[in-house]
Biotite code that builds the C-alpha atoms (Angstrom):
import biotite.structure as struc

atoms = struc.array([
    struc.Atom([0.000, 0.000, 0.000], chain_id="A", res_id=1, res_name="MET", atom_name="CA", element="C"),
    struc.Atom([1.191, 3.463, -0.887], chain_id="A", res_id=2, res_name="SER", atom_name="CA", element="C"),
    struc.Atom([2.297, 5.987, 1.741], chain_id="A", res_id=3, res_name="ALA", atom_name="CA", element="C"),
    struc.Atom([0.682, 8.628, -0.478], chain_id="A", res_id=4, res_name="LEU", atom_name="CA", element="C"),
    struc.Atom([-2.964, 8.709, -1.478], chain_id="A", res_id=5, res_name="ILE", atom_name="CA", element="C"),
    struc.Atom([-4.729, 11.263, -3.641], chain_id="A", res_id=6, res_name="LEU", atom_name="CA", element="C"),
    struc.Atom([-8.104, 12.950, -3.444], chain_id="A", res_id=7, res_name="HIS", atom_name="CA", element="C"),
    struc.Atom([-9.742, 14.818, -6.321], chain_id="A", res_id=8, res_name="ILE", atom_name="CA", element="C"),
    struc.Atom([-11.157, 17.915, -4.649], chain_id="A", res_id=9, res_name="ALA", atom_name="CA", element="C"),
    struc.Atom([-13.319, 20.739, -5.855], chain_id="A", res_id=10, res_name="GLN", atom_name="CA", element="C"),
    struc.Atom([-11.366, 23.965, -5.487], chain_id="A", res_id=11, res_name="ARG", atom_name="CA", element="C"),
    struc.Atom([-14.186, 25.566, -3.453], chain_id="A", res_id=12, res_name="GLY", atom_name="CA", element="C"),
    struc.Atom([-14.309, 22.688, -0.948], chain_id="A", res_id=13, res_name="ASP", atom_name="CA", element="C"),
    struc.Atom([-10.565, 22.995, -0.319], chain_id="A", res_id=14, res_name="TRP", atom_name="CA", element="C"),
    struc.Atom([-10.763, 26.774, -0.005], chain_id="A", res_id=15, res_name="GLN", atom_name="CA", element="C"),
    struc.Atom([-13.606, 26.465, 2.541], chain_id="A", res_id=16, res_name="ARG", atom_name="CA", element="C"),
    struc.Atom([-11.342, 24.308, 4.728], chain_id="A", res_id=17, res_name="SER", atom_name="CA", element="C"),
    struc.Atom([-8.770, 27.115, 5.038], chain_id="A", res_id=18, res_name="GLU", atom_name="CA", element="C"),
    struc.Atom([-8.550, 28.308, 8.616], chain_id="A", res_id=19, res_name="GLY", atom_name="CA", element="C"),
    struc.Atom([-9.978, 24.998, 9.823], chain_id="A", res_id=20, res_name="GLN", atom_name="CA", element="C"),
    struc.Atom([-7.969, 22.039, 10.995], chain_id="A", res_id=21, res_name="GLY", atom_name="CA", element="C"),
    struc.Atom([-9.472, 19.605, 8.515], chain_id="A", res_id=22, res_name="SER", atom_name="CA", element="C"),
    struc.Atom([-10.999, 19.103, 5.085], chain_id="A", res_id=23, res_name="TYR", atom_name="CA", element="C"),
    struc.Atom([-14.478, 17.694, 4.516], chain_id="A", res_id=24, res_name="ARG", atom_name="CA", element="C"),
    struc.Atom([-16.467, 17.178, 1.336], chain_id="A", res_id=25, res_name="CYS", atom_name="CA", element="C"),
    struc.Atom([-19.997, 16.057, 0.464], chain_id="A", res_id=26, res_name="SER", atom_name="CA", element="C"),
    struc.Atom([-19.070, 12.371, 0.134], chain_id="A", res_id=27, res_name="SER", atom_name="CA", element="C"),
    struc.Atom([-18.216, 12.277, 3.846], chain_id="A", res_id=28, res_name="LEU", atom_name="CA", element="C"),
    struc.Atom([-21.874, 13.070, 4.586], chain_id="A", res_id=29, res_name="LEU", atom_name="CA", element="C"),
    struc.Atom([-23.371, 11.157, 1.655], chain_id="A", res_id=30, res_name="ASP", atom_name="CA", element="C"),
    struc.Atom([-21.230, 7.984, 1.717], chain_id="A", res_id=31, res_name="ASP", atom_name="CA", element="C"),
    struc.Atom([-19.645, 8.131, 5.168], chain_id="A", res_id=32, res_name="GLY", atom_name="CA", element="C"),
    struc.Atom([-16.114, 8.475, 3.781], chain_id="A", res_id=33, res_name="PHE", atom_name="CA", element="C"),
    struc.Atom([-13.894, 10.569, 1.511], chain_id="A", res_id=34, res_name="ILE", atom_name="CA", element="C"),
    struc.Atom([-13.049, 8.864, -1.781], chain_id="A", res_id=35, res_name="HIS", atom_name="CA", element="C"),
    struc.Atom([-9.336, 8.652, -2.519], chain_id="A", res_id=36, res_name="CYS", atom_name="CA", element="C"),
    struc.Atom([-7.049, 6.821, -4.939], chain_id="A", res_id=37, res_name="SER", atom_name="CA", element="C"),
    struc.Atom([-3.492, 5.665, -5.139], chain_id="A", res_id=38, res_name="THR", atom_name="CA", element="C"),
    struc.Atom([-1.343, 7.508, -7.692], chain_id="A", res_id=39, res_name="PRO", atom_name="CA", element="C"),
    struc.Atom([-1.724, 4.460, -9.976], chain_id="A", res_id=40, res_name="GLU", atom_name="CA", element="C"),
    struc.Atom([-5.546, 4.584, -9.724], chain_id="A", res_id=41, res_name="GLN", atom_name="CA", element="C"),
    struc.Atom([-6.387, 8.289, -9.773], chain_id="A", res_id=42, res_name="VAL", atom_name="CA", element="C"),
    struc.Atom([-6.866, 8.629, -13.533], chain_id="A", res_id=43, res_name="LEU", atom_name="CA", element="C"),
    struc.Atom([-9.672, 6.054, -13.452], chain_id="A", res_id=44, res_name="ILE", atom_name="CA", element="C"),
    struc.Atom([-12.147, 8.129, -11.410], chain_id="A", res_id=45, res_name="PRO", atom_name="CA", element="C"),
    struc.Atom([-10.777, 11.360, -12.873], chain_id="A", res_id=46, res_name="ALA", atom_name="CA", element="C"),
    struc.Atom([-11.645, 10.376, -16.435], chain_id="A", res_id=47, res_name="ASN", atom_name="CA", element="C"),
    struc.Atom([-14.819, 8.425, -15.585], chain_id="A", res_id=48, res_name="GLU", atom_name="CA", element="C"),
    struc.Atom([-16.429, 10.946, -13.231], chain_id="A", res_id=49, res_name="ARG", atom_name="CA", element="C"),
    struc.Atom([-14.780, 14.323, -13.777], chain_id="A", res_id=50, res_name="PHE", atom_name="CA", element="C"),
    struc.Atom([-13.987, 14.470, -17.493], chain_id="A", res_id=51, res_name="ARG", atom_name="CA", element="C"),
    struc.Atom([-13.699, 18.073, -18.644], chain_id="A", res_id=52, res_name="GLY", atom_name="CA", element="C"),
    struc.Atom([-14.056, 19.641, -15.174], chain_id="A", res_id=53, res_name="ARG", atom_name="CA", element="C"),
    struc.Atom([-11.917, 22.735, -14.728], chain_id="A", res_id=54, res_name="GLN", atom_name="CA", element="C"),
    struc.Atom([-12.417, 23.388, -10.989], chain_id="A", res_id=55, res_name="ASP", atom_name="CA", element="C"),
    struc.Atom([-10.396, 20.520, -9.536], chain_id="A", res_id=56, res_name="LEU", atom_name="CA", element="C"),
    struc.Atom([-7.342, 20.093, -7.342], chain_id="A", res_id=57, res_name="LEU", atom_name="CA", element="C"),
    struc.Atom([-5.390, 16.995, -6.471], chain_id="A", res_id=58, res_name="LEU", atom_name="CA", element="C"),
    struc.Atom([-4.755, 16.678, -2.727], chain_id="A", res_id=59, res_name="LEU", atom_name="CA", element="C"),
    struc.Atom([-1.637, 14.626, -1.979], chain_id="A", res_id=60, res_name="CYS", atom_name="CA", element="C"),
    struc.Atom([-2.172, 12.988, 1.398], chain_id="A", res_id=61, res_name="ILE", atom_name="CA", element="C"),
    struc.Atom([0.489, 11.321, 3.510], chain_id="A", res_id=62, res_name="GLU", atom_name="CA", element="C"),
    struc.Atom([-1.165, 8.234, 4.990], chain_id="A", res_id=63, res_name="VAL", atom_name="CA", element="C"),
    struc.Atom([0.906, 8.312, 8.182], chain_id="A", res_id=64, res_name="GLY", atom_name="CA", element="C"),
    struc.Atom([-0.459, 11.749, 9.080], chain_id="A", res_id=65, res_name="ARG", atom_name="CA", element="C"),
    struc.Atom([-4.133, 10.762, 8.895], chain_id="A", res_id=66, res_name="LEU", atom_name="CA", element="C"),
    struc.Atom([-6.063, 10.759, 12.141], chain_id="A", res_id=67, res_name="GLY", atom_name="CA", element="C"),
    struc.Atom([-9.202, 9.285, 10.576], chain_id="A", res_id=68, res_name="SER", atom_name="CA", element="C"),
    struc.Atom([-9.561, 5.621, 9.719], chain_id="A", res_id=69, res_name="GLU", atom_name="CA", element="C"),
    struc.Atom([-8.284, 4.537, 6.300], chain_id="A", res_id=70, res_name="LEU", atom_name="CA", element="C"),
    struc.Atom([-9.745, 1.459, 4.598], chain_id="A", res_id=71, res_name="ARG", atom_name="CA", element="C"),
    struc.Atom([-8.945, -0.007, 1.188], chain_id="A", res_id=72, res_name="TYR", atom_name="CA", element="C"),
    struc.Atom([-12.236, -1.203, -0.296], chain_id="A", res_id=73, res_name="GLU", atom_name="CA", element="C"),
    struc.Atom([-13.793, -2.309, -3.564], chain_id="A", res_id=74, res_name="ASP", atom_name="CA", element="C"),
    struc.Atom([-17.157, -0.577, -3.321], chain_id="A", res_id=75, res_name="CYS", atom_name="CA", element="C"),
    struc.Atom([-18.097, -0.764, -7.001], chain_id="A", res_id=76, res_name="TYR", atom_name="CA", element="C"),
    struc.Atom([-17.139, -4.347, -7.902], chain_id="A", res_id=77, res_name="ASP", atom_name="CA", element="C"),
    struc.Atom([-14.244, -3.009, -9.964], chain_id="A", res_id=78, res_name="SER", atom_name="CA", element="C"),
    struc.Atom([-11.822, -5.617, -8.653], chain_id="A", res_id=79, res_name="GLY", atom_name="CA", element="C"),
    struc.Atom([-9.627, -2.827, -7.238], chain_id="A", res_id=80, res_name="MET", atom_name="CA", element="C"),
    struc.Atom([-9.423, -1.686, -3.642], chain_id="A", res_id=81, res_name="ALA", atom_name="CA", element="C"),
    struc.Atom([-9.527, 2.115, -3.416], chain_id="A", res_id=82, res_name="PHE", atom_name="CA", element="C"),
    struc.Atom([-8.530, 4.008, -0.259], chain_id="A", res_id=83, res_name="PRO", atom_name="CA", element="C"),
    struc.Atom([-11.404, 5.566, 1.675], chain_id="A", res_id=84, res_name="HIS", atom_name="CA", element="C"),
    struc.Atom([-10.933, 7.942, 4.609], chain_id="A", res_id=85, res_name="VAL", atom_name="CA", element="C"),
    struc.Atom([-13.655, 7.507, 7.228], chain_id="A", res_id=86, res_name="TYR", atom_name="CA", element="C"),
    struc.Atom([-13.604, 10.995, 8.678], chain_id="A", res_id=87, res_name="GLY", atom_name="CA", element="C"),
    struc.Atom([-12.185, 14.408, 7.901], chain_id="A", res_id=88, res_name="PRO", atom_name="CA", element="C"),
    struc.Atom([-8.689, 14.776, 6.460], chain_id="A", res_id=89, res_name="ILE", atom_name="CA", element="C"),
    struc.Atom([-6.419, 16.908, 8.605], chain_id="A", res_id=90, res_name="GLU", atom_name="CA", element="C"),
    struc.Atom([-4.923, 19.738, 6.594], chain_id="A", res_id=91, res_name="ARG", atom_name="CA", element="C"),
    struc.Atom([-1.443, 18.845, 7.880], chain_id="A", res_id=92, res_name="ASN", atom_name="CA", element="C"),
    struc.Atom([-1.853, 15.380, 6.284], chain_id="A", res_id=93, res_name="ALA", atom_name="CA", element="C"),
    struc.Atom([-2.074, 17.127, 2.894], chain_id="A", res_id=94, res_name="VAL", atom_name="CA", element="C"),
    struc.Atom([1.567, 17.446, 1.823], chain_id="A", res_id=95, res_name="VAL", atom_name="CA", element="C"),
    struc.Atom([0.872, 19.039, -1.559], chain_id="A", res_id=96, res_name="ASP", atom_name="CA", element="C"),
    struc.Atom([-2.019, 20.546, -3.520], chain_id="A", res_id=97, res_name="VAL", atom_name="CA", element="C"),
    struc.Atom([-1.761, 20.456, -7.306], chain_id="A", res_id=98, res_name="LEU", atom_name="CA", element="C"),
    struc.Atom([-3.933, 22.024, -9.972], chain_id="A", res_id=99, res_name="ASP", atom_name="CA", element="C"),
    struc.Atom([-5.733, 19.197, -11.748], chain_id="A", res_id=100, res_name="PHE", atom_name="CA", element="C"),
    struc.Atom([-7.010, 20.408, -15.104], chain_id="A", res_id=101, res_name="ALA", atom_name="CA", element="C"),
    struc.Atom([-7.869, 18.206, -18.067], chain_id="A", res_id=102, res_name="PRO", atom_name="CA", element="C"),
    struc.Atom([-6.212, 18.434, -21.444], chain_id="A", res_id=103, res_name="GLY", atom_name="CA", element="C"),
    struc.Atom([-7.912, 19.896, -24.513], chain_id="A", res_id=104, res_name="ALA", atom_name="CA", element="C"),
    struc.Atom([-9.736, 16.587, -25.043], chain_id="A", res_id=105, res_name="ASP", atom_name="CA", element="C"),
    struc.Atom([-11.205, 16.713, -21.518], chain_id="A", res_id=106, res_name="GLY", atom_name="CA", element="C"),
    struc.Atom([-9.059, 13.816, -20.263], chain_id="A", res_id=107, res_name="CYS", atom_name="CA", element="C"),
    struc.Atom([-6.750, 13.977, -17.275], chain_id="A", res_id=108, res_name="PHE", atom_name="CA", element="C"),
    struc.Atom([-3.087, 13.057, -17.012], chain_id="A", res_id=109, res_name="GLN", atom_name="CA", element="C"),
    struc.Atom([-0.962, 12.838, -13.887], chain_id="A", res_id=110, res_name="LEU", atom_name="CA", element="C"),
    struc.Atom([0.323, 16.331, -13.163], chain_id="A", res_id=111, res_name="PRO", atom_name="CA", element="C"),
    struc.Atom([4.001, 17.146, -13.065], chain_id="A", res_id=112, res_name="GLU", atom_name="CA", element="C"),
    struc.Atom([5.298, 17.612, -9.558], chain_id="A", res_id=113, res_name="GLY", atom_name="CA", element="C"),
    struc.Atom([3.349, 14.740, -8.050], chain_id="A", res_id=114, res_name="LEU", atom_name="CA", element="C"),
    struc.Atom([5.316, 13.743, -4.922], chain_id="A", res_id=115, res_name="PRO", atom_name="CA", element="C"),
    struc.Atom([7.198, 10.487, -5.370], chain_id="A", res_id=116, res_name="GLY", atom_name="CA", element="C"),
    struc.Atom([6.881, 10.485, -9.162], chain_id="A", res_id=117, res_name="GLN", atom_name="CA", element="C"),
])
C-alpha cells in the first residue's frame, strides 16, 4: 500500500477548509467516507467521473499523518481496492495541492510535480 494517497477535490471545498484544521467534502456526509485513490488509480475516477471539469485540485495525502480511519475497499465491484478515509482529512496530512485540469480533449493526465513520481 502506498504511503501517499490522492483525493480529487473541488477547489471551493478545499478553499472552505482554510482556517480549519481539517478538510471535509460532500461524500463524507453522503457515503460516510472521503473517496481517494493511489497515484496508480487516480486517472480512473478522474476520467470516468470528472472528465472536462476545470475546478479541480489533487490533494496529496500522507497516509501516516491521517487521524481518521483509512480502509482499502472495492465498493463498485471493480476488482480494485480504493482508499477511503472515514472521517475528515487533517490539513497537515495534505503534503501538496496540485492544480488538476484536463487536457484539450477533456481527459486527465498525472500532473508534473506529483510527490514520489
